[in-house]
N, C-alpha and C positions, 0 to 999 in steps of 0.2 A: 699834296694835291689840292687844288683850289676847289672851294665848295661848289663852284658852278661848272666844274669839269664834268663831262658826260660819264655816267656810271651805270652799269647794268644792275638789275635787282639783286640785292644781297641781304643777308641776315633775316631771311624769311622765317616766320614762325606762325603757328596756329594755336589759339587758346579756345577752350570750351567753357561755357559758363558753369557747368556742373558735370562732374565725372565720378562715377557713372550717373547717367540721367534716368530718372524714373519715368516709365511709360505714362503717357497722357500729360506730362509736364512740358515746359518749353525749354529748348536748348539753343544757345547762340554760339556759333563758331566765328571767331574773329581772326582775320589774317592781316599781318603787318610786315612791311618790308622797307628797306632803304633803296635808293636808286635815283638817278637823274637822267632824264626827267622822271617824275613820279610814275611808278608802274601802275598799270591797270590790273584788275584781278578777275580771275575766272575759277570755276569750281568743277571738280570731277567727283563722280561717285563710283567707287570700284573701277577706277581708271576710265570710266565712260562719262560723257558730258552729263551734267546735272539735268535730270528730267524735269519737265514742267509739272508742278504739283502745287495745288493751292495752299498746301501746308508749308511750302518753302517760300521764304521772303528774303530778298537781297537788299542790302543798303544801296545808297546812291552810287557809290564807287565799287560796289560788289565786294567790299572787304569783309562784310558780315553776312553770314547765312543764318537765318533764324528759322527753326522748325517748330511749328505749333499745330497740334500737339505732336509730341514724339511718339511714334509707334514702334513696335518690335521689329517691323520690316525696315526701319531706318538704321538698324544696327549693322554697320559696315564701315569700310574705310572711305574717308573723304580727303580730297587733295585740293590745295589752293595753289594756283599757278599765277605768279606775278610776272608781268611782261612790260618792257619798254623798248625803245628803238635800238637799244644796245644789247639786249639779251632777255633771258627769262630765268626764273627759279621756281622750284616746286617744293612744297612741304606737305606731309601727310599726318592724319590723325584718325584714330579709330574711335567711333562713337559706340560706347558700351551702354546698352539700354537695359535697365532693370525692369523685368516684367514678371507678373505672377503666372503660376500654372493655369491651365484652362479652368473654366468654371466648375464648381462642384467638388473642389479638392479640399482636404484630403478625403479619399474614399476608403471605408473600412469594410472588410469582408472576412467571414469565418468559414473555414473548411474543416469538416470532420472526416477522419478516416476510421470508419466503424463498420462492423459486420451486421449491426442491428439497424432498426429504423431510426433510433434516436441515440445520440452520443452517451457513452457511459464511462465511468472511471476506468482508466487503463487504455482507452482509445487515444490515438494521436490526434492533435488539433493544430490548426495553422491559422493564424490571423495575419492578414495582409493589409497594409496601408499603402495607397498609391496616389500619385499626382502625375499629370501629363504636362510636359514641357515646363517652361519657366527659366528665367535667367537671373541669378544663378539657379541651379537646381535647389529645390526646397529641402530643408531638413525635416525628417519624419521620425518621430520618436514614440514608441509604445510605452504606456504607463499602466501599472497596476496600483491604483491609488496614487501615491506620491513616489512609488518606486519605479525606476526605469527598467524596462525589460531589455535584455541583451539580444536584440533581433539582428537580422542580416540586412544591412542597408546597401542598396545598389542604385547606381545612376545610369542614365542612358549610354549605350554604346553604339556608335554608328549613326549615320544620318537618318535612318528610318526608325530608330528607337528613341522615343520621347518619354518613356515611363521611368519615374523614380519610385522606388518601393522600399518598404521595410517589412520583413517577414519574420515572425516569431513562431517557432514550433515547439511543442512540448507534449508530455503525456498528461492527460486529464486526471484529476483526483477529485474527491469530494469537496475539496477547498474551492474548486472552480464553480461549483453550483451557486447560482445567484450572483456571480461576479459580473462586472462590466469593465472591459478593458478599453482604454482610450488612447487614440493616436493624436499626437499634437504636431501640426505642420507649421513651420515658421519660414519666413522669407524676409530679406532686407527691405523689401518694398512694403512690408506690413508693419503697422504699429502695434498690433495685438495678434498673437498666434491664433490659428484656426484649429478646430478639433472635430473628430468624428469618434464614434464608439461602436462596440460590437453588439450593443444591446445586452440585456440580462441573459446569461447562459443558463440553460436548463440541462444539467448533467445528472444522469442516473447513477446512483451509487448504492451499494449494499451497506448494511451496518458494519462498522469496523469491529464491534464486539457486542457481546450480550452478557448479562449478569443473571445468574439463576440463584435465587435465595429462598429461604423459608424452611431449610432443613439443616439440622445439626448433625453431629456424628452418628447418633443412634436414635432409635425410637422403640417404644414398647407397644404391644398390641393395645388398641384403643386410643392411642395418642392421635391428636389432630395435626395433620401436616397441611400447610398452605404454601405451596410453591408459587413463586413470582418470577417471571421472566421479563426482563427489561432490555430492549435492544438499544444499541446506539442509534444515532440519527441515520436516516436513510431517505432516499428519493427514488421512487415513491414510497409510500408507507409500507413497512414490512408486515407480512402476514405471519402470525405465529401458529404453529401446529405443535400438538403435544403427542409424544410417543412413550409407550411403556414396553421395554424390551423390544424395541424396533418396530412395534406395531402401533399404528395410528389409533389414538384414543378418540372416541366419538361421544356424542351426547348419550348414547345407549350404554356406555360403560359405567363401572362403579365409581370411578373418579369423576369429579365435577369440574367442567371447564368454565372459567369465569369470563365475563364480557371484557373485551379489550378496551384499554384506555389509550387514546391517541393524543399526543401533545407536541408542541413545537420543540425542535431539537437544533443541534448545531449544523452549520453549513447550509442553512435555509431548508433543512429537511424535517422529518418527523420521527418522533420516538414512539415506539409501541410497547405497551406493558400488558402482559397476559397473566392469568392465574390458573392454577390447578389445585383443587382442595380434595382431601379424602381423609377418612378415619383409618388408621393403620390396622391391617390384618396380618396374621402370621405369614400369609402367602406373599406379603410385600417384601420379605427378606431377600436381599440381593436382587431387587428389581431395579432396572436402570430407567429413569425418567429423563426424557430429552425434550428440550425446547428447540424447535427448528424455525428459522426465518426464511421466507421465500419472497423473491421479487415477483411482482405481478406480471410484468411484461414478458419476462423470459422463462418463467416457471423453473427457475434455477435455484438449487439450495445454496444459500450464501453462508449460513452459519449454523452450527449445532453446539449447544452446551448441554451437558448431562450431569446427573447426580444419581448415585446408587444408594438406595435405602437399605439400612441394616436394622433388623429387628432382633432385640435381645432374646435369647432362649437358653435353657439349660443344656449341658452337654449330653450328646447322644452317642452311644457306642456304634461305630460303623464297621467294626471288624467282621470278617466272614468267619465261618466255622473252622477253616483251615488254620487260622491264626491262634485258635484256642489250645491247640496241642501241636508241639513241634518236636522233631527228633533230630539229634545231632550226634555225629561220631565223636567219641571221647578224644580229647586233645585238639579238636577243631574249634572254630569260632561260631557262635550262635548269635543270630539277630532276632530278638523278640519285638513284635510290632503291636502297637496299640493305636487304633485309628478312631478319632473322635470328631464328631460334627458339633460345632458350638458357635455361639456368638454372644459375648466377645470370646476371643481366643482363650484357651484353657492353659493352665499350668499343669505339668505332668510330673508326678512323683512315683518312683518305682520302689517296691518292697520285695524283700526276698522271702524264701520259704519259711523263715522264722518271723515274718512280718516286721523286719527291720528295714529302715530306710537305706537305699543303696545310693552311694555317692560316687563321684568321679575321682576321688582322692587316691584310689588304688589303681594298680595296673590291671586289675581283674575285670573291671566294669567300665563301660563308657555309655553314658546316657545322653541322648541328644533329641532334638525336636525339629520336625520339618513341617512347615505350614504352607498350605496352598488354599487360598480363598478361606472358606470356613472349616476346612478339614485340617486337623492337626494330627500328625503321626508321631507318636513317641517311639523311639528306637532304643532298645537296651541291647548293647553288644557285650557278650560274655566271651572273653578270650581264654584259650587253652582249657576247654571244658573238662572238668573232672566229675567223678561220681558224686562228690559232695555238692556240686553245683546243680544237680538235677532236682526237680521238684516244681513247686508252684511259685509263680511270680505275679505280683499284683501291680497293675497300672492304675493309679488314682489320678483322674482328670477333674479339675474344678475351675469354675469362673465365679464371678460375683453373684451369680444366680443360684447355682447348685453344683453338686459334684457327682461323679459316677466312677465305679470300679470295673476293671476288666482283668480277669485272671487267666494266666497262660500256664499250661502244664508242659514242662520241658522234659522230654525223654532222651535217653542216650543209647548209643550202640558201642559195644566193646569189641575190639579186634581179638579173635580167638585163634591163637597160633596152632592149636590142636586141630582146628578145622581148616587148615591151609591158609590162614590169614583172613578168613571171612569175618564179617561183623555180625554180632549177635545182639538182639535187643536185651536191654537191662529192664527186667520186669519189676513192678512195684505193687504193693498192696493198695487197697482203697485208702484214700487219704482224706482226712478232714482238715479243711483250711478255712479259717474265719467262719466256723460254724456250718460249713457246707461240706458234703461228702462228694468226692469226685471219683468216678469209676475209671480205672486204667483202661486205656485202649492201645492196641498195637496197630498203628496205621499201615505197617508193612505187611500185615497178615490179611 
């Protein structure tokens, strides 16, 4: 074909100076085409004629469209139409405009799900970071210091939805008190990310633990005991109350309540230390002293730590009179009981009628010990009781302070065939045992 032959527009193309183009910058769309004679150019916007706009500028032959400044509403499809006497051609291009979300982004918000006036450990919390509109949608990331929080990131859905958000939900702990969480928003049109934060969180929490010190295993009458109760950190300050045997101790009681010491603790909270001092009395034995911590706002007991005081004293016989004399049918089994109240616990040794130590090495006797609190019960079991087993048995109980004896008289009954198989008491004369004279009694009479 000769170069001067007529030819409709062909090889039409559109180029843009920047893709995508940042809002408020300048964009130039250039249209080029071959054809003979040279085509003329026209522009369409979303298949409609290009509207008049002072921001739109066309070159002399309309082959270039310059937009200054580019706004987000310019983001749409543009068409260049090339025309000469022999035909026309059309090419399309989409102008993608980068623009930031609306002013004031990102926005941070904290929501607490609590039954109280103020959030506390154990409540659910939700932090929300949002931005409105933007192309593309901004990235929103929650940070705890330098650590990224795994929140739920959502972008707009539908024409009426323009909100991008990142929501992080968790259960509050003491660790959250005094913390500040930050949301970072970034966008291709920014050179430096933007941020917002939650502000410092004020989370109420009880002490995780308390330590009660100042008392060892035992005490003696007249000893000085100085109890100290130190709480773990709490917000707000923990109030310490002292109890003895579950009864509140006041300034009018024998024990002396010390002034509390308040100091800084972990998790931006406060540590409370209280004291209780007293000189040990015998009546303090097996007393339970408790340190209780209470939150001011909720009047709720958070923590109780206790210690039981033990006062050393010599063994005391607790047996009742029935245990001092027992009657058993011959050939039956007898259990002799020796009940002792002591602190510390006693060791019990049994002696027979001849004042000889009884051991468990034979099949005749079984000596054992049962302990409950400060009461120790020695049990001597005698199997297949015969007349030679009757008489006096001594229980000797001792601890590091002193010792005590308890003597049991074992009576017997013999089956009398002449009396139709009835049992008859076996009588004894008065007996001297360890320098004491015991009068025989017949409890069955």
